[in-house]
C-alpha positions, 0 to 999 in steps of 0.5 A: 460808705465810700472812703476812696473817692476823694483820693481819686487822681483827677486825671482818671476822672477828667482826663489828662489834660483837663487834670494837668490844666487845674493842677498847673493853674490851681494846684488841684490833684485830687477829687477832694481837692476839686470839690473842696475848691469852693465858689468864690461867690454866686451870681444870679442870671439877672444880676450883672456885675457892677463894672464901676468897681473894677480896677485896672490890673485886676483879674476878673470874671464878669457877668454882663450884657452886650450892648454893641458889636464892631469890626474893624480892620487893624491899622498897622497889619493885616487882620481885624478887630472885633470890640463888643461893649458889654454893659451892666445897665449903668457902666460899660467896658469893651471886650476885645478879640484879634483875628476872631471874626467868627465870633461875630456869629455868637456875639449879639446885642442883648446876649448876656455871658461871663467874661474872664480876664485882666483889666487893662485900658486903651485910649482911656477906656477899661477893657478885657483883651482876648478874654475867656468867655462863655455866652449864655444860651438865648432861646433855642440852642444845639447845646443842651449841656450849656443849657443845663450848666446855666439853668439854675438860679444861681451860677457859682463863680470860682477861684480861677487862674488865667489858664483855667476859667470858672466855668471850666472848674464848674464843668469839671466839678459837675463831672464829679458831683455826678459820680459822687458817692455817699461820703464817710463824714469826718463829723460824727452822726450825733454832732451833725443831727444835734445841730440839724446839719447835713452830711458831707456829701449833701454839703458838697452838692449844695455848695457847688450846685445851689438852687437858692441863697438858703442852699449856700448858707446851709452848706457854708455852716456845715462845712465851717463847722467841720473845718473848725472841728477837725482842727480843734480835734488836732489840737485836743490830741495835741494837748493830750499827748503834751500831758503824756510827755515827761517833765521834771517837777520844778517845785522846790521846798525852799526858794532863797534866790526868788525870796531874795529877789522878792525882797528887792523888787522896788515896786508892787506887782499887779493882780494880773501879774500875781495871778499869772505868776501863780498859774506858772508855779502850778505848771512847774510843779507838775510832772509833764511839760508846761506849754503856756503862752503869756500874752500882754500889751506892750508895757504890760510887764511879762518879763517881771512874770517870767523872771520869778519863774527862771529863779524858781527853777534855778532854786530847784537846781535847774537852768532857764534859757531865755530866747530873744529874736534879736541881738538887740533885744537879747542885750536888753533883757540881759541888761534888765534882768542883771539890773533887776537882780543886782548882786543876785546875778553876781554868783562867784563875785565879791558881795554875792550871796549863797543864794545868788546865780549868774546871768550869761549871755550868748549871742553869734557876735561874741568874741571867741574867748567870750563865747568859750567862757559862756559855753563852759559856764552853761554846761557846768551849771554856773549859769542858772540863767541864759539869755540869747539869740539863735545862737542858744539853738547851735549843736555845740550848746550844752546845758547842765540840766535845762529846766525852763525855756522862755521864748520872746516874741515867739512868732519870730521864731520857726518851728524847728528853732523852738523844738531844737532848744526844747530838745537840749534838756537831759534824761528824755525829760522835756523842758517847761515852755513859756512862750511870750507875745506883746501882740495881743491875740483875740480869743478866737485866735487863741482857741484856733491857733494856740489851741494846744496851749494854756493861754495867760493874759495881762490886760492891765498896765503897771501903775505910774506908766505915762499915757501915750497920745497918738496923732497922724500927720499928713505931710503932704497935705501941708509942709508945715506939718512936718516941720512941726514934727522936728520942732516938736522933737527939739522941744522934747530933747530940750526937756531932757527926753529922748526921741525914736524916729522910725524908718521903713528901710535902712537906705544905704543902698537905695533898696527897701530892706528887711532888718535881718536882726528880725529873722523875718521880713518886717511887715511893710504894706506897700499897696496901702502907701499910694494909689490904687491905680496900676503903674503909679509908683509910691513915693520912695520910703524914707531910709535911716542913713539919708534921713539921719544925715539930713536931720543932723545937718539941717531940722535937728542940727545941734542935737546928738543924732545916731542910727541903729539898724540890722546891719550894723555889727553887734558891737555898734548896735550895743554902743548905740543903745547904750548911748541912747539909753544911759545919760552917763554914756560917753556921747549920749544920744538925744535922737535915735534913727532906727529901723524896726530893730526897736520894735520889741523889748527896748525899754528906754524909760526917758524916751517919750516920743516917736516919730514914724515916717511912712507909717502907712507902710506898716501894719497895724500890730507893727505900729502898736508895737512900736509906739510901745517903745515910748511912754514906759517911764512915768512921763507922757508919750507921744507918737507922731505917724507921718504919711502921705496916704490920702484921707479916707483911703484904707491905709489912712483908715488904719492909722486913724485906728491906731491913733484913736486907741492904745488898746492892743486888743481892740487893734488886734481884733481889727487887724484880724479883720483886715489881714485874716488869720494866716495859716492856722495849721502852720507858720504863715503870718498873713492870710493869703495862704490860709489853710482854712477855706470858709472858716474866718476866725474873726467872724465864726467865734460861735462855730469855733466855740461849739467845735472845741466843746465837740472835739473835746468830747470826742477825744475824751471818749475816743482818744485814738479815734478807733471808732471814728475812721473818717475823722481819723484819716482827716486828722492824719492828713492834717498832721502829715501836711507840711503846714501842720508841722508845728503841732508835732514840734511846738 
C-alpha cells in the first residue's frame, strides 16, 4: 500500500499554475491537503439554492436556473452589460457581466448552472457582478468532460476562495482520485472491521464522488472516527510520557502547617471539595508529575481546594507557585490566601508559629527594592507560597525547590509561559501541575482538548451563597428601562451594597481596546451587536472613562464612582480595588466602572449588582464569568444585561440563554455549539482555525468515546506504534505541527 502518494506536491500532479492557485487561495500544497479539503455541502442537480437566504457581502456558490437574459450598452462609456436573471423558482437575482457579449451564446433561458461570487446590490436588487460560473450541459455537447463532471446525482460544493472556484477544486480532486492507489490506513483493520467501516481510499472516493446521501454519511462516519482516533492516540502517548517523567513525591509524614490551617478554616468544605482534595493528595504522593485540570463553576471554591495542596508541599519542604493572568487577580489571590492563613502566613513575624510560612507577591510593577526582596525570599526558600503574574516566568526568578505550580485561568496563558514556569524545578525533577478554570468544560471537550490530563470537577457551590437573578434590559426599546437600571443601582448602594458596571472598552481614546492585563483580546462579538446588513455600523460601545464621568455627574450623582481598567498603573488598580472592596478604606467606592479586568477571581462579598453595558458584545462564557463577581456572599445577586440587540436576533438569543440559567455547564455546552471547539491541537480559542475537519466535539461524543477506548488499547499494546507505521506517520505529523505544540510542552 502506498505511503508516499499523499505527500506528493500538487505541482507535480496538476501543473504549476493550478498548484499555485490552490496554494495561494486555499493553502493546499500536497495531494493529502487537497483530498482532505472535503466538500462543504452537496446539491442535487434538481435542487436550486434558496436565493432568499443570501446576505449582502457573502461569498457564495449557488445553483440556479437562468430565466431571462438581456444585453444593453453602458451609459457612461463604450461597451455592453450582459445581465442574466437567475431564479430558484420563488426568488431571483441578477448575474452581471461587463463587455462579455460572447456569453450570450451559452446563457439561455432554462439552463442551470453554478454561479460563484460576492453578493452585492444595485438599485435595490441583489446581484453577483462578474461571477465565476459553470453551466450544466443541456442535451448534446461537445465537452464530454463537462458531462462526466456533472453526471452524478450529487454535486460537491467545496470551500473556495476568490481565485479558486468550487468546480476548479472538484476538477483537481478528480485528477487525484483517478490516480488514487490503495492507501496505507492509520486506523487499524481490526478497528474498521469491528465497526463495519471502509478503508481510507474508499472513504476519500465516497466523500468526493458520492452517488447518494448514504455514501456521504458512510464516508463522514469513517473520516470522523479517523480524526478522533488519531487525536486520541496522540493524547494517550502524551499521558504515557507524563507518567514516565520524574517528580519528587510530596507526601510528608507530618503536616503541621496544613493541620493548623484546617483548624482555623471558618467554614466546612463541600463533599466535592473534599473528594477533589483527596485526588490531589494521591497525585502528589506519586513519583511522576501530577497533571490535573480542576474545573468548577464560578464561586465553586477552587482556590480553597488548591491552597491545602500548596500547604502540603510546603510541609514537605518545597515551594508552591500560583500563576495568575492579571495583576488585579494576583493581588486578589495574595490577599485571599494571607487572609485565610492569618498568622500562618507571617513566618518570622511576632506571633507566628514555627509551622508558619511566608506568602510572597511578585508582579511586574513592584518597585526595585520590593522586587529584590521578593526574589531573595523565593531563591532562599523563605517564601513557601509565591503568587504572581508573568513576572514569575522571567529568567531572573529562581526557586529554592519548586514543587507545585498552580495555574489560574489556564486558558489565558500560552504554552511557552506554562512550560517556562514548569522548567524552574531543580535536579531535573518536574513540579506537579494543577491548572484551574472557572469556564466549565463539556465532557467531550475535556476528552478531546484535555485528554492528556486528569480532570476534576467541582459541581456544587458552597453553602450560604446568594442566588443571582439575571435580566435582559432592552434599553433601545424603552429609555425608561435604562433609567430604572440606574435607579436600582442607587437602591442597592442605599442598602450598603457595592455595584459593578462593566463596559466593553476603556474609552479614553475612542478606540475599542482590549484590556492589556488579560494577555489576550477580550471576547467581543461585534457582528452580533448590530444588523446583519453590510454597511450598517453598530452603535459605539460604552467606554469606562466617559461613562463613569457621566454617571458621576448625572444618573449616580452623589455616589462614589470609581474606574478600573488595564491601562491604569498597578498601584492605581490596587487602590481602586481596595476602595471598592474594603469598608474602612479611605474614600471607599460605591460603584466601580470597569472593563473585563474584573472578569475572573475578584471577590467582593458586598458586591450584589452588576450592570453589563453592551452585553451583546460579549460571548456566553464571558458573561457568565462576569456575572460570577456578584452574589459571592450571603446576599442575593443581580445582573442586568443592557443591550440594543433586537428580539429574536442571535445576540439576543445568547443573552436570553444567559438570563435563563446560572448553570455554567449548560451554558458551556451551548457556547460550544455556537463557537465550535477551537483548534483542539493548539491554543486557538475560537472555532475559525479548528484543526478538525469533520469531527464536531459538541455533536460527536459517541465517536470520541469510542475512539478514546480504541486508542488506549492500541497504545497499551504497542506504545512505540512500531506495528502501526501508517498511524505512527500521522501521529508524527500531528506532533510536528505548530498547532500541536502544547502536547510537547504543556
